[in-house]
VOPAGU-2260 file (C-alpha; in pm, 1 decimal, decimal comma):
REM VOPAGU-2260
SITE   aa  ch    i         X         Y         Z
SITE  MET   A    0  -11024,9   -2796,0   -5683,8
SITE  GLN   A    1  -11297,9   -2626,2   -5485,5
SITE  ILE   A    2  -11614,3   -2536,5   -5673,1
SITE  ILE   A    3  -11798,9   -2231,4   -5539,2
SITE  PRO   A    4  -12141,5   -2181,7   -5697,3
SITE  VAL   A    5  -12287,0   -1835,6   -5628,5
SITE  ALA   A    6  -12666,2   -1808,9   -5649,2
SITE  SER   A    7  -12954,7   -1585,8   -5549,0
SITE  GLY   A    8  -13327,3   -1633,7   -5517,7
SITE  LYS   A    9  -13387,2   -1316,2   -5716,9
SITE  GLY   A   10  -13186,8   -1085,5   -5939,9
SITE  GLY   A   11  -13036,8    -752,9   -5843,7
SITE  VAL   A   12  -12889,8    -850,2   -5505,6
SITE  GLY   A   13  -12521,4    -844,1   -5604,6
SITE  LYS   A   14  -12454,5   -1204,3   -5702,1
SITE  SER   A   15  -12232,1   -1114,4   -5998,5
SITE  LEU   A   16  -12066,1    -837,6   -5795,8
SITE  LEU   A   17  -11954,2   -1092,6   -5536,9
SITE  SER   A   18  -11858,1   -1360,3   -5793,1
SITE  ALA   A   19  -11632,6   -1128,1   -5993,1
SITE  ASN   A   20  -11461,9    -952,3   -5705,5
SITE  LEU   A   21  -11424,2   -1269,6   -5498,6
SITE  SER   A   22  -11238,0   -1425,4   -5792,6
SITE  ILE   A   23  -10996,9   -1132,0   -5798,1
SITE  ALA   A   24  -10945,0   -1143,1   -5419,5
SITE  LEU   A   25  -10862,8   -1516,0   -5430,1
SITE  GLY   A   26  -10631,7   -1457,7   -5725,2
SITE  GLN   A   27  -10448,7   -1187,1   -5532,0
SITE  ALA   A   28  -10401,0   -1442,9   -5254,1
SITE  GLY   A   29  -10204,6   -1657,8   -5496,9
SITE  LYS   A   30  -10481,4   -1901,1   -5588,1
SITE  LYS   A   31  -10550,1   -2012,0   -5944,5
SITE  VAL   A   32  -10908,8   -1910,3   -6013,9
SITE  VAL   A   33  -11151,7   -1969,9   -6300,2
SITE  LEU   A   34  -11466,2   -1755,8   -6305,3
SITE  ALA   A   35  -11755,9   -1891,4   -6513,9
SITE  ASP   A   36  -12060,6   -1694,6   -6628,0
SITE  LEU   A   37  -12341,7   -1949,6   -6610,4
SITE  ASP   A   38  -12629,9   -1708,5   -6651,6
SITE  LEU   A   39  -12681,7   -1829,0   -7008,1
SITE  GLY   A   40  -12903,4   -1612,3   -7223,2
SITE  ALA   A   41  -12842,1   -1312,2   -6996,0
SITE  SER   A   42  -12465,5   -1317,2   -6971,8
SITE  ASN   A   43  -12305,8    -988,2   -6868,1
SITE  LEU   A   44  -12040,7   -1087,8   -6616,2
SITE  HIS   A   45  -11772,2    -971,7   -6858,6
SITE  LEU   A   46  -11893,7    -615,4   -6799,4
SITE  VAL   A   47  -11842,5    -649,7   -6423,0
SITE  ILE   A   48  -11482,0    -762,0   -6464,3
SITE  GLY   A   49  -11410,1    -517,3   -6744,4
SITE  GLN   A   50  -11361,2    -772,4   -7023,3
SITE  SER   A   51  -11447,8    -694,4   -7384,0
SITE  SER   A   52  -11751,0    -869,3   -7528,4
SITE  PRO   A   53  -11646,6   -1234,1   -7571,7
SITE  LYS   A   54  -11662,1   -1395,8   -7914,5
SITE  THR   A   55  -11703,6   -1744,5   -7773,8
SITE  GLY   A   56  -11830,0   -1895,8   -7452,4
SITE  ILE   A   57  -12031,6   -2180,6   -7304,5
SITE  GLY   A   58  -12313,6   -2124,3   -7550,9
SITE  THR   A   59  -12090,6   -2168,6   -7855,3
SITE  TRP   A   60  -11917,2   -2466,8   -7694,4
SITE  LEU   A   61  -12252,1   -2637,2   -7632,2
SITE  ALA   A   62  -12326,1   -2581,4   -7998,8
SITE  ASP   A   63  -12022,6   -2806,9   -8069,1
SITE  LYS   A   64  -11795,3   -2522,9   -8174,0
SITE  GLY   A   65  -11452,1   -2592,6   -8027,8
SITE  LYS   A   66  -11307,5   -2750,9   -7715,4
SITE  PHE   A   67  -11399,1   -2651,5   -7361,0
SITE  GLU   A   68  -11044,2   -2543,8   -7276,3
SITE  ASP   A   69  -11056,7   -2301,2   -7569,5
SITE  ILE   A   70  -11325,8   -2091,6   -7397,4
SITE  ILE   A   71  -11120,5   -2047,6   -7077,6
SITE  ILE   A   72  -10951,0   -1715,3   -7145,7
SITE  PRO   A   73  -10701,0   -1513,5   -6936,7
SITE  THR   A   74  -10799,2   -1182,2   -6778,6
SITE  ASP   A   75  -10605,6    -873,6   -6675,4
SITE  TYR   A   76  -10620,7    -988,8   -6313,6
SITE  GLU   A   77  -10356,2   -1198,2   -6143,3
SITE  ASN   A   78  -10425,4   -1573,9   -6152,1
SITE  VAL   A   79  -10783,7   -1526,3   -6280,5
SITE  SER   A   80  -10925,7   -1682,3   -6599,9
SITE  PHE   A   81  -11275,7   -1636,2   -6735,3
SITE  ILE   A   82  -11541,0   -1848,1   -6906,7
SITE  ALA   A   83  -11804,3   -1637,9   -7079,4
SITE  GLY   A   84  -12162,4   -1753,1   -7105,5
SITE  ASP   A   85  -12256,4   -1561,3   -7422,0
SITE  SER   A   86  -12609,5   -1561,6   -7562,6
SITE  GLU   A   87  -12600,0   -1850,7   -7804,6
SITE  LEU   A   88  -12871,4   -2014,7   -7596,4
SITE  PRO   A   89  -13193,7   -1843,0   -7484,8
SITE  GLY   A   90  -13150,3   -1966,8   -7126,9
SITE  PHE   A   91  -13098,1   -2264,4   -6901,0
SITE  SER   A   92  -13440,5   -2405,9   -6990,2
SITE  SER   A   93  -13304,3   -2488,2   -7337,9
SITE  LEU   A   94  -13035,0   -2722,6   -7203,1
SITE  LYS   A   95  -13099,0   -3085,5   -7285,4
SITE  PRO   A   96  -13007,7   -3350,0   -7025,7
SITE  THR   A   97  -12709,5   -3455,6   -7238,4
SITE  GLN   A   98  -12588,4   -3093,8   -7254,6
SITE  ARG   A   99  -12632,6   -3055,0   -6880,1
SITE  ASN   A  100  -12431,1   -3371,7   -6811,7
SITE  LYS   A  101  -12163,2   -3264,0   -7059,5
SITE  LEU   A  102  -12133,0   -2923,2   -6891,3
SITE  ILE   A  103  -12117,2   -3071,0   -6540,1
SITE  LYS   A  104  -11843,3   -3314,1   -6648,3
SITE  GLU   A  105  -11627,6   -3041,3   -6806,4
SITE  LEU   A  106  -11666,3   -2808,3   -6507,5
SITE  GLY   A  107  -11541,4   -3086,9   -6282,8
SITE  ASN   A  108  -11225,8   -3119,6   -6495,3
SITE  VAL   A  109  -11123,9   -2751,9   -6486,5
SITE  ASP   A  110  -10764,3   -2697,6   -6373,3
SITE  ALA   A  111  -10787,1   -2444,8   -6088,1
SITE  ASP   A  112  -10772,0   -2406,2   -5712,2
SITE  TYR   A  113  -11115,1   -2241,4   -5716,5
SITE  LEU   A  114  -11388,8   -2256,6   -5979,2
SITE  ILE   A  115  -11645,4   -1983,4   -5914,1
SITE  LEU   A  116  -11980,4   -2030,8   -6087,8
SITE  ASP   A  117  -12193,7   -1720,1   -6128,3
SITE  LEU   A  118  -12537,9   -1879,5   -6166,1
SITE  GLY   A  119  -12858,5   -1730,4   -6299,8
SITE  ALA   A  120  -13117,3   -1604,0   -6053,1
SITE  GLY   A  121  -13411,1   -1824,3   -5958,3
SITE  THR   A  122  -13468,2   -2194,0   -5899,3
SITE  HIS   A  123  -13466,2   -2355,5   -6240,8
SITE  GLN   A  124  -13359,8   -2719,3   -6224,8
SITE  ILE   A  125  -13020,4   -2666,4   -6393,2
SITE  ILE   A  126  -12940,8   -2381,2   -6152,2
SITE  LEU   A  127  -13014,5   -2611,2   -5857,8
SITE  ASP   A  128  -12798,2   -2884,4   -6012,2
SITE  LEU   A  129  -12505,1   -2649,1   -6057,0
SITE  PHE   A  130  -12549,1   -2515,0   -5704,6
SITE  LEU   A  131  -12527,9   -2873,1   -5574,6
SITE  LEU   A  132  -12193,0   -2930,9   -5744,6
SITE  SER   A  133  -12056,9   -2823,0   -5407,5
SITE  PRO   A  134  -12198,8   -2853,0   -5055,8
SITE  GLN   A  135  -12052,1   -2506,0   -4984,4
SITE  GLY   A  136  -12226,8   -2286,0   -5238,5
SITE  ILE   A  137  -12294,5   -1920,4   -5161,4
SITE  ILE   A  138  -12645,6   -1776,5   -5154,8
SITE  VAL   A  139  -12648,6   -1397,3   -5188,2
SITE  THR   A  140  -12940,2   -1194,1   -5058,4
SITE  ALA   A  141  -13032,3    -844,0   -4944,8
SITE  PRO   A  142  -13211,3    -748,0   -4621,3
SITE  THR   A  143  -13539,1    -667,2   -4802,9
SITE  VAL   A  144  -13842,2    -887,4   -4741,3
SITE  THR   A  145  -13866,8   -1018,4   -5098,3
SITE  ALA   A  146  -13494,2   -1093,1   -5126,0
SITE  THR   A  147  -13494,9   -1274,9   -4790,8
SITE  LEU   A  148  -13799,6   -1480,3   -4887,4
SITE  ASN   A  149  -13651,3   -1577,5   -5223,6
SITE  ALA   A  150  -13321,2   -1678,0   -5063,9
SITE  TYR   A  151  -13507,3   -1910,7   -4827,6
SITE  LEU   A  152  -13714,6   -2053,6   -5114,5
SITE  PHE   A  153  -13397,3   -2118,5   -5314,1
SITE  LEU   A  154  -13247,9   -2318,6   -5028,1
SITE  LYS   A  155  -13574,4   -2507,8   -4983,7
SITE  ASN   A  156  -13575,5   -2605,7   -5350,9
SITE  ALA   A  157  -13210,9   -2710,6   -5324,9
SITE  VAL   A  158  -13293,2   -2941,4   -5032,5
SITE  PHE   A  159  -13578,3   -3100,2   -5228,7
SITE  ARG   A  160  -13349,7   -3145,8   -5529,4
SITE  LEU   A  161  -13100,4   -3317,7   -5300,8
SITE  MET   A  162  -13380,6   -3539,4   -5172,3
SITE  TYR   A  163  -13502,1   -3645,6   -5516,2
SITE  THR   A  164  -13145,9   -3716,9   -5624,6
SITE  THR   A  165  -13099,8   -3951,8   -5328,4
SITE  PHE   A  166  -13426,1   -4144,8   -5359,9
SITE  LYS   A  167  -13381,0   -4297,6   -5705,5
SITE  ALA   A  168  -13674,0   -4395,1   -5926,7
SITE  GLY   A  169  -13823,7   -4727,7   -5820,3
SITE  SER   A  170  -13711,1   -4703,6   -5456,9
SITE  ASN   A  171  -13972,9   -4716,0   -5180,7
SITE  GLY   A  172  -13884,6   -4360,9   -5086,0
SITE  ALA   A  173  -13935,0   -4239,1   -5442,9
SITE  LYS   A  174  -14272,6   -4414,6   -5457,9
SITE  TRP   A  175  -14383,3   -4240,9   -5136,7
SITE  LEU   A  176  -14264,1   -3906,2   -5270,0
SITE  GLU   A  177  -14453,7   -3963,6   -5593,5
SITE  LYS   A  178  -14764,6   -4045,0   -5394,6
SITE  ILE   A  179  -14762,9   -3725,8   -5189,8
SITE  LYS   A  180  -14654,1   -3531,2   -5495,8
SITE  LEU   A  181  -15006,8   -3574,4   -5632,0
SITE  ASP   A  182  -15120,0   -3336,1   -5359,4
SITE  SER   A  183  -14870,6   -3052,0   -5403,6
SITE  LYS   A  184  -15031,2   -2840,5   -5129,7
SITE  SER   A  185  -14992,8   -3126,2   -4884,7
SITE  LEU   A  186  -14629,6   -3164,0   -4988,2
SITE  GLN   A  187  -14563,0   -2796,0   -4934,0
SITE  ARG   A  188  -14687,8   -2818,2   -4575,4
SITE  LEU   A  189  -14456,2   -3107,6   -4492,1
SITE  TYR   A  190  -14136,9   -2985,4   -4331,2
SITE  ILE   A  191  -13821,2   -3176,0   -4419,7
SITE  PRO   A  192  -13757,1   -3316,2   -4067,7
SITE  LYS   A  193  -14112,5   -3459,2   -4065,4
SITE  MET   A  194  -14066,3   -3608,6   -4412,3
SITE  ILE   A  195  -13741,4   -3773,9   -4302,6
SITE  GLU   A  196  -13924,1   -3944,8   -4015,2
SITE  THR   A  197  -14167,0   -4108,3   -4258,7
SITE  LEU   A  198  -13897,3   -4189,3   -4514,9
SITE  ARG   A  199  -13697,1   -4368,3   -4244,8
SITE  GLN   A  200  -13989,3   -4606,4   -4208,4
SITE  VAL   A  201  -14058,9   -4668,9   -4579,2
SITE  ASP   A  202  -13699,1   -4656,9   -4708,3
SITE  PRO   A  203  -13449,2   -4663,6   -4417,3
SITE  GLU   A  204  -13129,9   -4710,3   -4623,5
SITE  ASN   A  205  -13187,9   -4416,6   -4859,1
SITE  ALA   A  206  -13327,6   -4206,3   -4575,8
SITE  MET   A  207  -13002,8   -4256,4   -4385,8
SITE  GLN   A  208  -12804,0   -4151,0   -4693,4
SITE  PHE   A  209  -13020,4   -3841,2   -4739,8
SITE  SER   A  210  -12976,1   -3744,4   -4374,1
SITE  SER   A  211  -12600,2   -3781,9   -4420,7
SITE  ARG   A  212  -12603,4   -3561,3   -4731,6
SITE  LEU   A  213  -12812,3   -3301,3   -4557,0
SITE  ILE   A  214  -12539,8   -3281,7   -4291,9
SITE  GLN   A  215  -12274,4   -3253,5   -4564,6
SITE  PHE   A  216  -12471,1   -2973,5   -4733,2
SITE  ARG   A  217  -12362,1   -2643,4   -4572,0
SITE  PRO   A  218  -12449,3   -2344,9   -4794,5
SITE  ARG   A  219  -12301,3   -2009,7   -4698,1
SITE  LEU   A  220  -12503,4   -1690,0   -4671,6
SITE  ALA   A  221  -12377,5   -1346,1   -4777,1
SITE  ILE   A  222  -12593,0   -1036,5   -4725,4
SITE  ASN   A  223  -12545,0    -742,3   -4959,6
SITE  MET   A  224  -12679,4    -386,9   -4961,4
SITE  ILE   A  225  -12703,2    -346,9   -4586,7
SITE  ASP   A  226  -12743,8       5,2   -4449,5
SITE  ASP   A  227  -12761,7     -67,7   -4079,9
SITE  PRO   A  228  -12582,3    -322,7   -3857,3
SITE  LYS   A  229  -12927,0    -444,3   -3748,4
SITE  ASP   A  230  -12979,3    -578,9   -4101,9
SITE  ILE   A  231  -12735,2    -856,0   -4011,0
SITE  ASP   A  232  -13005,3   -1001,5   -3782,4
SITE  LYS   A  233  -13168,3   -1138,1   -4098,9
SITE  ALA   A  234  -12881,9   -1386,1   -4135,5
SITE  GLN   A  235  -12948,5   -1544,8   -3798,1
SITE  LYS   A  236  -13323,3   -1556,0   -3860,3
SITE  ILE   A  237  -13282,0   -1723,1   -4200,7
SITE  ARG   A  238  -13042,5   -1970,2   -4038,7
SITE  HIS   A  239  -13301,8   -2048,2   -3771,0
SITE  SER   A  240  -13577,0   -2102,6   -4031,5
SITE  CYS   A  241  -13355,6   -2334,7   -4238,0
SITE  ALA   A  242  -13269,5   -2543,1   -3931,9
SITE  GLN   A  243  -13628,3   -2563,8   -3807,5
SITE  TYR   A  244  -13818,5   -2621,8   -4131,8
SITE  LEU   A  245  -13557,5   -2769,9   -4366,3
SITE  GLY   A  246  -13328,6   -2952,5   -4125,9
SITE  LEU   A  247  -13049,0   -2757,3   -4296,6
SITE  GLU   A  248  -12753,6   -2586,8   -4129,4
SITE  ILE   A  249  -12618,6   -2283,2   -4313,9
SITE  ASP   A  250  -12305,4   -2082,9   -4241,9
SITE  TYR   A  251  -12284,5   -1705,6   -4218,7
SITE  LEU   A  252  -12021,8   -1583,8   -4465,3
SITE  GLY   A  253  -12029,4   -1204,7   -4437,5
SITE  VAL   A  254  -12192,3    -875,2   -4529,3
SITE  MET   A  255  -12141,5    -607,3   -4790,4
SITE  TYR   A  256  -12257,8    -254,5   -4716,6
SITE  ARG   A  257  -12443,7     -58,1   -4980,3
SITE  ASP   A  258  -12186,4     151,8   -5163,8
SITE  MET   A  259  -12247,8     388,4   -5454,3
SITE  LEU   A  260  -11887,7     331,1   -5563,9
SITE  GLN   A  261  -12003,4       5,5   -5721,9
SITE  ASP   A  262  -12206,0     198,2   -5980,0
SITE  LYS   A  263  -11904,8     419,6   -6054,3
SITE  ALA   A  264  -11677,9     115,0   -6081,5
SITE  LEU   A  265  -11918,6     -52,8   -6323,1
SITE  ALA   A  266  -11934,9     262,8   -6536,3
SITE  ALA   A  267  -11553,4     266,1   -6542,5
SITE  ARG   A  268  -11552,4    -102,8   -6647,2
SITE  LEU   A  269  -11353,6    -196,5   -6337,2
SITE  PRO   A  270  -11425,1    -437,1   -6049,6
SITE  VAL   A  271  -11471,0    -244,0   -5727,2
SITE  LEU   A  272  -11163,3    -415,1   -5576,8
SITE  LYS   A  273  -10955,7    -247,3   -5845,9
SITE  TYR   A  274  -11149,5      79,1   -5857,4
SITE  LYS   A  275  -11136,7     143,6   -5481,8
SITE  PRO   A  276  -10971,3    -139,7   -5285,3
SITE  GLN   A  277  -10995,8      49,8   -4955,0
SITE  CYS   A  278  -11369,0     126,2   -4969,9
SITE  VAL   A  279  -11615,5     -40,0   -4732,1
SITE  LEU   A  280  -11757,5    -267,1   -5003,0
SITE  SER   A  281  -11413,6    -392,2   -5105,4
SITE  GLN   A  282  -11316,8    -461,0   -4745,8
SITE  GLY   A  283  -11632,6    -666,4   -4698,7
SITE  ILE   A  284  -11543,0    -879,1   -5002,8
SITE  TYR   A  285  -11186,3    -926,5   -4879,1
SITE  ARG   A  286  -11322,1   -1053,7   -4544,7
SITE  ILE   A  287  -11542,4   -1303,2   -4729,1
SITE  ALA   A  288  -11240,0   -1420,4   -4930,8
SITE  GLU   A  289  -11040,3   -1468,3   -4610,7
SITE  LYS   A  290  -11316,0   -1688,4   -4464,1
SITE  ILE   A  291  -11324,6   -1900,3   -4778,4
SITE  LEU   A  292  -10946,1   -1942,1   -4775,7
SITE  ALA   A  293  -10956,0   -2047,5   -4410,7
SITE  ALA   A  294  -11253,5   -2283,6   -4444,6
SITE  GLU   A  295  -11210,7   -2658,6   -4445,7
SITE  PRO   A  296  -11322,5   -2794,4   -4786,8
SITE  ARG   A  297  -11634,3   -3009,9   -4781,5
SITE  GLN   A  298  -11751,0   -3266,8   -5035,9
SITE  PHE   A  299  -12059,8   -3476,5   -5092,6
SITE  ASP   A  300  -12009,4   -3852,8   -5072,0
SITE  GLN   A  301  -11866,5   -4031,4   -5376,3
SITE  ASN   A  302  -12202,4   -4184,7   -5469,7
SITE  PHE   A  303  -12368,0   -3845,4   -5514,3
SITE  ASP   A  304  -12410,3   -3806,0   -5890,1
SITE  LEU   A  305  -12631,3   -3538,7   -6043,4
SITE  THR   A  306  -12585,0   -3674,2   -6395,8
SITE  GLU   A  307  -12776,5   -3994,1   -6319,2
SITE  ASP   A  308  -13101,7   -3807,3   -6391,6
SITE  SER   A  309  -13024,4   -3846,1   -6758,0
SITE  ASP   A  310  -13383,1   -3797,7   -6870,2
SITE  GLY   A  311  -13431,7   -3488,9   -6656,6
SITE  SER   A  312  -13747,4   -3640,5   -6506,1
SITE  PHE   A  313  -13679,9   -3548,4   -6142,9
SITE  TYR   A  314  -13952,2   -3365,4   -5956,4
SITE  SER   A  315  -13935,0   -2989,6   -5941,0
SITE  PHE   A  316  -14169,9   -2740,5   -5785,1
SITE  GLN   A  317  -14156,4   -2563,2   -6120,4
SITE  SER   A  318  -14296,3   -2856,0   -6323,5
SITE  ALA   A  319  -14444,1   -2724,0   -6647,5
SITE  SER   A  320  -14810,0   -2810,5   -6592,6
SITE  GLU   A  321  -14834,4   -2669,9   -6241,2
SITE  ASP   A  322  -14604,7   -2365,9   -6245,5
SITE  ALA   A  323  -14844,1   -2102,8   -6117,8
SITE  GLU   A  324  -15014,9   -2313,0   -5850,4
SITE  ASP   A  325  -14696,0   -2468,8   -5716,3
SITE  ASP   A  326  -14501,5   -2143,0   -5718,7
SITE  TYR   A  327  -14779,9   -1971,2   -5526,5
SITE  ALA   A  328  -14811,1   -2255,3   -5275,0
SITE  LEU   A  329  -14434,5   -2268,5   -5223,8
SITE  LYS   A  330  -14409,0   -1893,6   -5181,0
SITE  MET   A  331  -14689,4   -1880,8   -4926,4
SITE  ASN   A  332  -14543,2   -2176,4   -4739,9
SITE  GLY   A  333  -14200,5   -2012,4   -4732,9
SITE  LEU   A  334  -14356,8   -1689,8   -4611,8
SITE  GLN   A  335  -14529,8   -1876,9   -4328,4
SITE  ASP   A  336  -14198,4   -2039,6   -4231,5
SITE  LEU   A  337  -14021,8   -1705,5   -4207,2
SITE  VAL   A  338  -14309,2   -1535,5   -4026,8
SITE  GLY   A  339  -14317,5   -1820,5   -3777,4
SITE  SER   A  340  -13947,7   -1781,7   -3705,0
SITE  GLY   A  341  -13978,6   -1406,3   -3654,8
SITE  THR   A  342  -13770,7   -1316,6   -3960,0
SITE  PHE   A  343  -14032,7   -1068,9   -4079,4
SITE  THR   A  344  -14210,0    -812,2   -3868,7
SITE  THR   A  345  -14571,8    -712,3   -3920,8
SITE  GLY   A  346  -14452,2    -377,3   -4050,2
SITE  GLU   A  347  -14226,9    -540,9   -4310,3
SITE  LEU   A  348  -14507,0    -765,2   -4432,7
SITE  SER   A  349  -14740,2    -468,1   -4455,7
SITE  GLU   A  350  -14481,6    -275,3   -4654,7
SITE  MET   A  351  -14431,0    -568,2   -4891,0
SITE  ILE   A  352  -14804,6    -593,5   -4957,0
SITE  LYS   A  353  -14827,8    -218,6   -5022,2
SITE  THR   A  354  -14533,9    -238,0   -5263,7
SITE  GLN   A  355  -14688,3    -528,5   -5450,5
SITE  GLN   A  356  -15023,2    -350,8   -5472,5
SITE  TYR   A  357  -14850,3     -43,5   -5615,3
SITE  GLU   A  358  -14662,1    -256,3   -5869,8
SITE  ILE   A  359  -14985,3    -428,7   -5975,0
SITE  THR   A  360  -15155,6     -91,6   -6019,5
SITE  GLN   A  361  -14868,3      33,7   -6234,2
SITE  LEU   A  362  -14877,9    -279,3   -6447,2
SITE  LYS   A  363  -15251,3    -236,4   -6500,8
SITE  LYS   A  364  -15195,4     122,5   -6614,3
SITE  GLU   A  365  -14920,5      15,6   -6854,1
SITE  ASN   A  366  -15143,8    -260,1   -6987,1
SITE  MET   A  367  -15429,1     -14,4   -7050,7
SITE  LEU   A  368  -15189,6     222,5   -7228,0
SITE  LEU   A  369  -15057,0     -52,5   -7453,3
SITE  LYS   A  370  -15410,0    -165,1   -7535,1
SITE  SER   A  371  -15511,6     187,3   -7633,9
SITE  LYS   A  372  -15203,2     219,1   -7855,7
SITE  LEU   A  373  -15284,4    -110,1   -8024,9
SITE  VAL   A  374  -15642,8      -1,9   -8086,1
SITE  ARG   A  375  -15528,0     328,3   -8240,8
SITE  ALA   A  376  -15269,2     149,9   -8455,6
SITE  ALA   A  377  -15532,0     -97,7   -8573,1
SITE  LYS   A  378  -15772,9     181,7   -8666,7
SITE  GLN   A  379  -15501,3     364,8   -8861,1
SITE  GLY   A  380  -15420,8      41,8   -9041,9
SITE  PHE   A  381  -15782,2      -5,4   -9143,0
SITE  LYS   A  382  -15794,7     350,3   -9282,3
SITE  VAL   A  383  -15496,7     275,7   -9504,1
């Protein structure tokens, strides 16, 4: 079985669109496919594939209600089954290490040719773990500045997760990583190839294994919502940044043009492949499916085990006590990487800053309005 995790650095770039329709395309090719909604707490993939609201899913199963095979349900599409996420859990952050390990084990035992995992947006630790269930996960982005930046940051976090999985607690490499971890800003400025050079000196055996896994790790990039063929240039620029700053090779998977038919298909409760199989968007998805069918399957080495972090204590840039500072440092560092590689133009950066300033202004206005409403409500309460 090939596991295909589908992720995005930010929401709204078409991750679920690709996951759902790719499942149908592979099913039409005669492959047995299971599509899993792993955006727990915000599960709506059933709407994209036109399924009725599920009564059970991963959330209920994690609450010890039934067997895992009971939540794998057939769909109206040839060779495609579906695992709903449902909203029994408020989100991935609520998963305990034992629940995470239990979920990973069951996903690995699914009977299918392809298991497609529609992950939540962002870089929470469980999302990174699920993305690393395969070295050939798909990262979906759009050609906008913010989407491109977040896609790069997602891949950077995935590489660091791979690193901290390789250098186990107590190893010389882990001790060195813990030491530089105390200065998060210093860590952010260290590019992966430079870190590997030092790790080869302090922990040569594990450094060699990490280098091997980094070669095995070949995420695939899909760009959605393009309007102009020039938007495809972003793929090559992201690839260059990943190679230069992360030591990571990524593969270009394909593009999907912006198509208003997707909105109409969603309103009709039909996947776009069924609503309009000949449209430009559908043809783009079919090309992506063809590349996946033709690709040689890749696997991490047999010793790679994500469940060994049973206490969930691995380092993450989103550690609870330093969220804001680390997120800001990581974002600025990622921005510098992409600017240095020429991914963003001065005009694009200027536009992003203007957009953010406008959004901040709007939020301030909304905040003032809410405050005034609260004051009025409080005064009316006092009168009563």
